[in-house]
N, CA, C and O atoms as a Tripos MOL2 file, in Angstrom:
@<TRIPOS>MOLECULE
protein
  220   219    55     0     0
PROTEIN
NO_CHARGES

@<TRIPOS>ATOM
      1 N         122.0530  122.3390  115.2330 N.3       1 UNK1
      2 CA        121.5350  123.5980  114.7600 C.3       1 UNK1
      3 C         120.0290  123.6370  114.9770 C.2       1 UNK1
      4 O         119.3380  122.6540  114.7070 O.2       1 UNK1
      5 N         119.5220  124.7430  115.4550 N.am      2 UNK2
      6 CA        118.1100  124.9020  115.7530 C.3       2 UNK2
      7 C         117.3080  125.0730  114.4620 C.2       2 UNK2
      8 O         117.7320  125.7680  113.5380 O.2       2 UNK2
      9 N         116.1220  124.4150  114.4200 N.am      3 UNK3
     10 CA        115.2630  124.5350  113.2470 C.3       3 UNK3
     11 C         114.6010  125.9030  113.2190 C.2       3 UNK3
     12 O         114.2610  126.4590  114.2630 O.2       3 UNK3
     13 N         114.4220  126.4340  112.0350 N.am      4 UNK4
     14 CA        113.6980  127.6920  111.9180 C.3       4 UNK4
     15 C         112.2110  127.4250  112.0980 C.2       4 UNK4
     16 O         111.7580  126.2870  111.9720 O.2       4 UNK4
     17 N         111.4490  128.4820  112.3940 N.am      5 UNK5
     18 CA        110.0120  128.3440  112.6060 C.3       5 UNK5
     19 C         109.3300  127.7480  111.3750 C.2       5 UNK5
     20 O         108.4290  126.9190  111.5060 O.2       5 UNK5
     21 N         109.7450  128.1580  110.2040 N.am      6 UNK6
     22 CA        109.1630  127.6420  108.9620 C.3       6 UNK6
     23 C         109.3800  126.1540  108.8050 C.2       6 UNK6
     24 O         108.4760  125.4400  108.3720 O.2       6 UNK6
     25 N         110.5680  125.6720  109.1500 N.am      7 UNK7
     26 CA        110.8600  124.2420  109.0630 C.3       7 UNK7
     27 C         110.0400  123.4550  110.0630 C.2       7 UNK7
     28 O         109.5990  122.3480  109.7570 O.2       7 UNK7
     29 N         109.8240  123.9970  111.2480 N.am      8 UNK8
     30 CA        109.0290  123.3180  112.2700 C.3       8 UNK8
     31 C         107.5890  123.1650  111.8140 C.2       8 UNK8
     32 O         107.0010  122.0930  111.9570 O.2       8 UNK8
     33 N         107.0200  124.2230  111.2690 N.am      9 UNK9
     34 CA        105.6400  124.1740  110.7980 C.3       9 UNK9
     35 C         105.5070  123.1930  109.6440 C.2       9 UNK9
     36 O         104.5400  122.4340  109.5790 O.2       9 UNK9
     37 N         106.4610  123.2060  108.7490 N.am     10 UNK10
     38 CA        106.4520  122.2790  107.6240 C.3      10 UNK10
     39 C         106.4970  120.8310  108.1100 C.2      10 UNK10
     40 O         105.7930  119.9720  107.5790 O.2      10 UNK10
     41 N         107.3110  120.5690  109.1010 N.am     11 UNK11
     42 CA        107.4340  119.2250  109.6690 C.3      11 UNK11
     43 C         106.1110  118.7820  110.3020 C.2      11 UNK11
     44 O         105.7000  117.6320  110.1480 O.2      11 UNK11
     45 N         105.4520  119.6900  111.0070 N.am     12 UNK12
     46 CA        104.1650  119.3790  111.6320 C.3      12 UNK12
     47 C         103.1090  119.0850  110.5710 C.2      12 UNK12
     48 O         102.3690  118.1070  110.6760 O.2      12 UNK12
     49 N         103.0440  119.9240  109.5650 N.am     13 UNK13
     50 CA        102.0520  119.7250  108.5100 C.3      13 UNK13
     51 C         102.2590  118.3950  107.7860 C.2      13 UNK13
     52 O         101.2870  117.7230  107.4410 O.2      13 UNK13
     53 N         103.4970  118.0150  107.5550 N.am     14 UNK14
     54 CA        103.7770  116.7300  106.9150 C.3      14 UNK14
     55 C         103.3240  115.5660  107.7930 C.2      14 UNK14
     56 O         102.8880  114.5360  107.2780 O.2      14 UNK14
     57 N         103.4230  115.7200  109.1200 N.am     15 UNK15
     58 CA        103.0520  114.6230  110.0190 C.3      15 UNK15
     59 C         101.5470  114.4270  110.1210 C.2      15 UNK15
     60 O         101.0960  113.3490  110.5100 O.2      15 UNK15
     61 N         100.7510  115.4530  109.7780 N.am     16 UNK16
     62 CA         99.2890  115.3220  109.8520 C.3      16 UNK16
     63 C          98.6300  115.3230  108.4800 C.2      16 UNK16
     64 O          97.4190  115.5130  108.3670 O.2      16 UNK16
     65 N          99.4190  115.1120  107.4510 N.am     17 UNK17
     66 CA         98.8850  115.0820  106.0900 C.3      17 UNK17
     67 C          97.9970  113.8510  105.8950 C.2      17 UNK17
     68 O          98.1860  112.8380  106.5700 O.2      17 UNK17
     69 N          97.0230  113.9340  104.9690 N.am     18 UNK18
     70 CA         96.1780  112.7690  104.6880 C.3      18 UNK18
     71 C          97.0240  111.5400  104.3800 C.2      18 UNK18
     72 O          98.0230  111.6160  103.6660 O.2      18 UNK18
     73 N          96.6020  110.4020  104.9360 N.am     19 UNK19
     74 CA         97.3110  109.1420  104.7190 C.3      19 UNK19
     75 C          98.3110  108.7990  105.8030 C.2      19 UNK19
     76 O          98.8440  107.6900  105.8240 O.2      19 UNK19
     77 N          98.5780  109.7480  106.7160 N.am     20 UNK20
     78 CA         99.5070  109.4480  107.8150 C.3      20 UNK20
     79 C          98.7350  108.8410  108.9860 C.2      20 UNK20
     80 O          97.5190  109.0020  109.0880 O.2      20 UNK20
     81 N          99.4370  108.1580  109.8500 N.am     21 UNK21
     82 CA         98.8060  107.5180  111.0080 C.3      21 UNK21
     83 C          98.1520  108.5420  111.9340 C.2      21 UNK21
     84 O          97.0670  108.2980  112.4610 O.2      21 UNK21
     85 N          98.7990  109.6730  112.1310 N.am     22 UNK22
     86 CA         98.2280  110.7010  113.0030 C.3      22 UNK22
     87 C          96.9280  111.2310  112.4070 C.2      22 UNK22
     88 O          95.9430  111.3990  113.1270 O.2      22 UNK22
     89 N          96.9130  111.4940  111.1160 N.am     23 UNK23
     90 CA         95.7030  112.0090  110.4590 C.3      23 UNK23
     91 C          94.5740  110.9900  110.5600 C.2      23 UNK23
     92 O          93.4320  111.3520  110.8440 O.2      23 UNK23
     93 N          94.8920  109.7100  110.3290 N.am     24 UNK24
     94 CA         93.8720  108.6650  110.4360 C.3      24 UNK24
     95 C          93.2840  108.6280  111.8430 C.2      24 UNK24
     96 O          92.0720  108.4990  112.0150 O.2      24 UNK24
     97 N          94.1500  108.7420  112.8450 N.am     25 UNK25
     98 CA         93.6860  108.7530  114.2280 C.3      25 UNK25
     99 C          92.8020  109.9490  114.5310 C.2      25 UNK25
    100 O          91.7790  109.8110  115.2030 O.2      25 UNK25
    101 N          93.1860  111.1220  114.0420 N.am     26 UNK26
    102 CA         92.3710  112.3260  114.2390 C.3      26 UNK26
    103 C          91.0070  112.1850  113.5810 C.2      26 UNK26
    104 O          89.9930  112.5820  114.1550 O.2      26 UNK26
    105 N          90.9790  111.6270  112.3920 N.am     27 UNK27
    106 CA         89.7050  111.4340  111.6980 C.3      27 UNK27
    107 C          88.8140  110.4550  112.4550 C.2      27 UNK27
    108 O          87.5990  110.6430  112.5170 O.2      27 UNK27
    109 N          89.4110  109.4070  113.0320 N.am     28 UNK28
    110 CA         88.6270  108.4520  113.8210 C.3      28 UNK28
    111 C          88.0410  109.1070  115.0690 C.2      28 UNK28
    112 O          86.9010  108.8290  115.4410 O.2      28 UNK28
    113 N          88.8090  109.9670  115.7070 N.am     29 UNK29
    114 CA         88.3240  110.6890  116.8850 C.3      29 UNK29
    115 C          87.1440  111.5820  116.4930 C.2      29 UNK29
    116 O          86.1350  111.6280  117.1970 O.2      29 UNK29
    117 N          87.2750  112.2820  115.3810 N.am     30 UNK30
    118 CA         86.1910  113.1530  114.9210 C.3      30 UNK30
    119 C          84.9390  112.3620  114.5610 C.2      30 UNK30
    120 O          83.8270  112.7800  114.8850 O.2      30 UNK30
    121 N          85.1100  111.2340  113.9000 N.am     31 UNK31
    122 CA         83.9530  110.4050  113.5160 C.3      31 UNK31
    123 C          83.2400  109.8450  114.7390 C.2      31 UNK31
    124 O          82.0130  109.7480  114.7480 O.2      31 UNK31
    125 N          83.9930  109.4750  115.7690 N.am     32 UNK32
    126 CA         83.4100  108.8890  116.9750 C.3      32 UNK32
    127 C          82.6940  109.9360  117.8260 C.2      32 UNK32
    128 O          81.8280  109.5990  118.6340 O.2      32 UNK32
    129 N          83.0560  111.2060  117.6430 N.am     33 UNK33
    130 CA         82.4540  112.3140  118.3880 C.3      33 UNK33
    131 C          82.5760  112.1270  119.9050 C.2      33 UNK33
    132 O          81.6640  112.4640  120.6600 O.2      33 UNK33
    133 N          83.7120  111.5870  120.3300 N.am     34 UNK34
    134 CA         83.9390  111.3480  121.7520 C.3      34 UNK34
    135 C          84.9760  112.2830  122.3500 C.2      34 UNK34
    136 O          85.0130  112.4680  123.5660 O.2      34 UNK34
    137 N          85.8050  112.8670  121.5250 N.am     35 UNK35
    138 CA         86.8850  113.7060  122.0280 C.3      35 UNK35
    139 C          88.0620  112.8450  122.4510 C.2      35 UNK35
    140 O          87.9640  111.6200  122.5160 O.2      35 UNK35
    141 N          89.1620  113.4980  122.7330 N.am     36 UNK36
    142 CA         90.3610  112.7600  123.1130 C.3      36 UNK36
    143 C          91.3940  113.7240  123.6850 C.2      36 UNK36
    144 O          91.3580  114.9260  123.4220 O.2      36 UNK36
    145 N          92.2940  113.1860  124.4530 N.am     37 UNK37
    146 CA         93.4530  113.9270  124.9170 C.3      37 UNK37
    147 C          94.6300  113.4610  124.0730 C.2      37 UNK37
    148 O          94.9960  112.2860  124.0980 O.2      37 UNK37
    149 N          95.2150  114.3800  123.3330 N.am     38 UNK38
    150 CA         96.3500  114.0420  122.4850 C.3      38 UNK38
    151 C          97.6180  114.5910  123.1090 C.2      38 UNK38
    152 O          97.6770  115.7640  123.4790 O.2      38 UNK38
    153 N          98.6140  113.7630  123.2220 N.am     39 UNK39
    154 CA         99.8980  114.1770  123.7610 C.3      39 UNK39
    155 C         100.9560  113.8620  122.7150 C.2      39 UNK39
    156 O         101.1640  112.7070  122.3420 O.2      39 UNK39
    157 N         101.6050  114.8910  122.2600 N.am     40 UNK40
    158 CA        102.6640  114.7170  121.2570 C.3      40 UNK40
    159 C         103.9650  115.1690  121.9010 C.2      40 UNK40
    160 O         104.1520  116.3490  122.1950 O.2      40 UNK40
    161 N         104.8500  114.2240  122.1140 N.am     41 UNK41
    162 CA        106.1270  114.5250  122.7540 C.3      41 UNK41
    163 C         107.1670  113.5020  122.3400 C.2      41 UNK41
    164 O         106.8350  112.3850  121.9430 O.2      41 UNK41
    165 N         108.4050  113.8900  122.4350 N.am     42 UNK42
    166 CA        109.4850  112.9300  122.2330 C.3      42 UNK42
    167 C         110.1840  112.6710  123.5650 C.2      42 UNK42
    168 O         111.2470  112.0520  123.6070 O.2      42 UNK42
    169 N         109.5780  113.1500  124.6540 N.am     43 UNK43
    170 CA        110.1240  112.9890  125.9930 C.3      43 UNK43
    171 C         109.3900  111.8490  126.6940 C.2      43 UNK43
    172 O         108.2370  112.0040  127.0940 O.2      43 UNK43
    173 N         110.0470  110.7200  126.8410 N.am     44 UNK44
    174 CA        109.4370  109.5320  127.4320 C.3      44 UNK44
    175 C         109.0050  109.7860  128.8800 C.2      44 UNK44
    176 O         107.9850  109.2520  129.3160 O.2      44 UNK44
    177 N         109.7470  110.5730  129.6130 N.am     45 UNK45
    178 CA        109.4030  110.8510  131.0160 C.3      45 UNK45
    179 C         108.0910  111.6200  131.1220 C.2      45 UNK45
    180 O         107.2960  111.3560  132.0240 O.2      45 UNK45
    181 N         107.8530  112.5610  130.2220 N.am     46 UNK46
    182 CA        106.5840  113.2890  130.2040 C.3      46 UNK46
    183 C         105.4450  112.3110  129.9290 C.2      46 UNK46
    184 O         104.4120  112.3480  130.5970 O.2      46 UNK46
    185 N         105.6360  111.4490  128.9570 N.am     47 UNK47
    186 CA        104.6150  110.4700  128.6090 C.3      47 UNK47
    187 C         104.3150  109.5490  129.7900 C.2      47 UNK47
    188 O         103.1500  109.2870  130.0880 O.2      47 UNK47
    189 N         105.3510  109.0590  130.4600 N.am     48 UNK48
    190 CA        105.1470  108.2000  131.6290 C.3      48 UNK48
    191 C         104.3790  108.9210  132.7220 C.2      48 UNK48
    192 O         103.5250  108.3260  133.3800 O.2      48 UNK48
    193 N         104.6750  110.1930  132.9200 N.am     49 UNK49
    194 CA        103.9780  110.9700  133.9320 C.3      49 UNK49
    195 C         102.4940  111.0930  133.6500 C.2      49 UNK49
    196 O         101.6800  110.9920  134.5680 O.2      49 UNK49
    197 N         102.1360  111.3050  132.4180 N.am     50 UNK50
    198 CA        100.7280  111.4270  132.0480 C.3      50 UNK50
    199 C         100.0320  110.0760  132.1990 C.2      50 UNK50
    200 O          98.9320  110.0070  132.7470 O.2      50 UNK50
    201 N         100.6500  109.0190  131.7280 N.am     51 UNK51
    202 CA        100.0610  107.6850  131.8230 C.3      51 UNK51
    203 C          99.8830  107.2830  133.2870 C.2      51 UNK51
    204 O          98.9020  106.6240  133.6310 O.2      51 UNK51
    205 N         100.8160  107.6720  134.1460 N.am     52 UNK52
    206 CA        100.7350  107.3350  135.5660 C.3      52 UNK52
    207 C          99.8250  108.2670  136.3470 C.2      52 UNK52
    208 O          99.6460  108.0880  137.5520 O.2      52 UNK52
    209 N          99.2440  109.2640  135.6770 N.am     53 UNK53
    210 CA         98.3010  110.1650  136.3320 C.3      53 UNK53
    211 C          98.9250  111.3990  136.9330 C.2      53 UNK53
    212 O          98.2770  112.0860  137.7220 O.2      53 UNK53
    213 N         100.1620  111.7060  136.5890 N.am     54 UNK54
    214 CA        100.8310  112.8950  137.1350 C.3      54 UNK54
    215 C         100.7980  114.0390  136.1250 C.2      54 UNK54
    216 O         101.8390  114.5510  135.7150 O.2      54 UNK54
    217 N          99.6140  114.4220  135.7390 N.am     55 UNK55
    218 CA         99.4630  115.4970  134.7440 C.3      55 UNK55
    219 C          99.8430  116.8150  135.3700 C.2      55 UNK55
    220 O          99.7880  117.8520  134.7080 O.2      55 UNK55
@<TRIPOS>BOND
     1     1     2 1
     2     2     3 1
     3     3     4 2
     4     3     5 am
     5     5     6 1
     6     6     7 1
     7     7     8 2
     8     7     9 am
     9     9    10 1
    10    10    11 1
    11    11    12 2
    12    11    13 am
    13    13    14 1
    14    14    15 1
    15    15    16 2
    16    15    17 am
    17    17    18 1
    18    18    19 1
    19    19    20 2
    20    19    21 am
    21    21    22 1
    22    22    23 1
    23    23    24 2
    24    23    25 am
    25    25    26 1
    26    26    27 1
    27    27    28 2
    28    27    29 am
    29    29    30 1
    30    30    31 1
    31    31    32 2
    32    31    33 am
    33    33    34 1
    34    34    35 1
    35    35    36 2
    36    35    37 am
    37    37    38 1
    38    38    39 1
    39    39    40 2
    40    39    41 am
    41    41    42 1
    42    42    43 1
    43    43    44 2
    44    43    45 am
    45    45    46 1
    46    46    47 1
    47    47    48 2
    48    47    49 am
    49    49    50 1
    50    50    51 1
    51    51    52 2
    52    51    53 am
    53    53    54 1
    54    54    55 1
    55    55    56 2
    56    55    57 am
    57    57    58 1
    58    58    59 1
    59    59    60 2
    60    59    61 am
    61    61    62 1
    62    62    63 1
    63    63    64 2
    64    63    65 am
    65    65    66 1
    66    66    67 1
    67    67    68 2
    68    67    69 am
    69    69    70 1
    70    70    71 1
    71    71    72 2
    72    71    73 am
    73    73    74 1
    74    74    75 1
    75    75    76 2
    76    75    77 am
    77    77    78 1
    78    78    79 1
    79    79    80 2
    80    79    81 am
    81    81    82 1
    82    82    83 1
    83    83    84 2
    84    83    85 am
    85    85    86 1
    86    86    87 1
    87    87    88 2
    88    87    89 am
    89    89    90 1
    90    90    91 1
    91    91    92 2
    92    91    93 am
    93    93    94 1
    94    94    95 1
    95    95    96 2
    96    95    97 am
    97    97    98 1
    98    98    99 1
    99    99   100 2
   100    99   101 am
   101   101   102 1
   102   102   103 1
   103   103   104 2
   104   103   105 am
   105   105   106 1
   106   106   107 1
   107   107   108 2
   108   107   109 am
   109   109   110 1
   110   110   111 1
   111   111   112 2
   112   111   113 am
   113   113   114 1
   114   114   115 1
   115   115   116 2
   116   115   117 am
   117   117   118 1
   118   118   119 1
   119   119   120 2
   120   119   121 am
   121   121   122 1
   122   122   123 1
   123   123   124 2
   124   123   125 am
   125   125   126 1
   126   126   127 1
   127   127   128 2
   128   127   129 am
   129   129   130 1
   130   130   131 1
   131   131   132 2
   132   131   133 am
   133   133   134 1
   134   134   135 1
   135   135   136 2
   136   135   137 am
   137   137   138 1
   138   138   139 1
   139   139   140 2
   140   139   141 am
   141   141   142 1
   142   142   143 1
   143   143   144 2
   144   143   145 am
   145   145   146 1
   146   146   147 1
   147   147   148 2
   148   147   149 am
   149   149   150 1
   150   150   151 1
   151   151   152 2
   152   151   153 am
   153   153   154 1
   154   154   155 1
   155   155   156 2
   156   155   157 am
   157   157   158 1
   158   158   159 1
   159   159   160 2
   160   159   161 am
   161   161   162 1
   162   162   163 1
   163   163   164 2
   164   163   165 am
   165   165   166 1
   166   166   167 1
   167   167   168 2
   168   167   169 am
   169   169   170 1
   170   170   171 1
   171   171   172 2
   172   171   173 am
   173   173   174 1
   174   174   175 1
   175   175   176 2
   176   175   177 am
   177   177   178 1
   178   178   179 1
   179   179   180 2
   180   179   181 am
   181   181   182 1
   182   182   183 1
   183   183   184 2
   184   183   185 am
   185   185   186 1
   186   186   187 1
   187   187   188 2
   188   187   189 am
   189   189   190 1
   190   190   191 1
   191   191   192 2
   192   191   193 am
   193   193   194 1
   194   194   195 1
   195   195   196 2
   196   195   197 am
   197   197   198 1
   198   198   199 1
   199   199   200 2
   200   199   201 am
   201   201   202 1
   202   202   203 1
   203   203   204 2
   204   203   205 am
   205   205   206 1
   206   206   207 1
   207   207   208 2
   208   207   209 am
   209   209   210 1
   210   210   211 1
   211   211   212 2
   212   211   213 am
   213   213   214 1
   214   214   215 1
   215   215   216 2
   216   215   217 am
   217   217   218 1
   218   218   219 1
   219   219   220 2
@<TRIPOS>SUBSTRUCTURE
     1 UNK1         2 RESIDUE 1 A UNK
     2 UNK2         6 RESIDUE 1 A UNK
     3 UNK3        10 RESIDUE 1 A UNK
     4 UNK4        14 RESIDUE 1 A UNK
     5 UNK5        18 RESIDUE 1 A UNK
     6 UNK6        22 RESIDUE 1 A UNK
     7 UNK7        26 RESIDUE 1 A UNK
     8 UNK8        30 RESIDUE 1 A UNK
     9 UNK9        34 RESIDUE 1 A UNK
    10 UNK10       38 RESIDUE 1 A UNK
    11 UNK11       42 RESIDUE 1 A UNK
    12 UNK12       46 RESIDUE 1 A UNK
    13 UNK13       50 RESIDUE 1 A UNK
    14 UNK14       54 RESIDUE 1 A UNK
    15 UNK15       58 RESIDUE 1 A UNK
    16 UNK16       62 RESIDUE 1 A UNK
    17 UNK17       66 RESIDUE 1 A UNK
    18 UNK18       70 RESIDUE 1 A UNK
    19 UNK19       74 RESIDUE 1 A UNK
    20 UNK20       78 RESIDUE 1 A UNK
    21 UNK21       82 RESIDUE 1 A UNK
    22 UNK22       86 RESIDUE 1 A UNK
    23 UNK23       90 RESIDUE 1 A UNK
    24 UNK24       94 RESIDUE 1 A UNK
    25 UNK25       98 RESIDUE 1 A UNK
    26 UNK26      102 RESIDUE 1 A UNK
    27 UNK27      106 RESIDUE 1 A UNK
    28 UNK28      110 RESIDUE 1 A UNK
    29 UNK29      114 RESIDUE 1 A UNK
    30 UNK30      118 RESIDUE 1 A UNK
    31 UNK31      122 RESIDUE 1 A UNK
    32 UNK32      126 RESIDUE 1 A UNK
    33 UNK33      130 RESIDUE 1 A UNK
    34 UNK34      134 RESIDUE 1 A UNK
    35 UNK35      138 RESIDUE 1 A UNK
    36 UNK36      142 RESIDUE 1 A UNK
    37 UNK37      146 RESIDUE 1 A UNK
    38 UNK38      150 RESIDUE 1 A UNK
    39 UNK39      154 RESIDUE 1 A UNK
    40 UNK40      158 RESIDUE 1 A UNK
    41 UNK41      162 RESIDUE 1 A UNK
    42 UNK42      166 RESIDUE 1 A UNK
    43 UNK43      170 RESIDUE 1 A UNK
    44 UNK44      174 RESIDUE 1 A UNK
    45 UNK45      178 RESIDUE 1 A UNK
    46 UNK46      182 RESIDUE 1 A UNK
    47 UNK47      186 RESIDUE 1 A UNK
    48 UNK48      190 RESIDUE 1 A UNK
    49 UNK49      194 RESIDUE 1 A UNK
    50 UNK50      198 RESIDUE 1 A UNK
    51 UNK51      202 RESIDUE 1 A UNK
    52 UNK52      206 RESIDUE 1 A UNK
    53 UNK53      210 RESIDUE 1 A UNK
    54 UNK54      214 RESIDUE 1 A UNK
    55 UNK55      218 RESIDUE 1 A UNK
């Protein structure tokens, strides 16, 4: 069953809440003032393509 838009947003907000690994990483990027490319996917092939330079 497909998730509703509200459930998707709720899931995203929970993943970036204070104390989560993603939030800690984002805060470190902001503190370093260097910027970053963030890729959020559950598709391993997409991730491999980016790592191999096939953006």
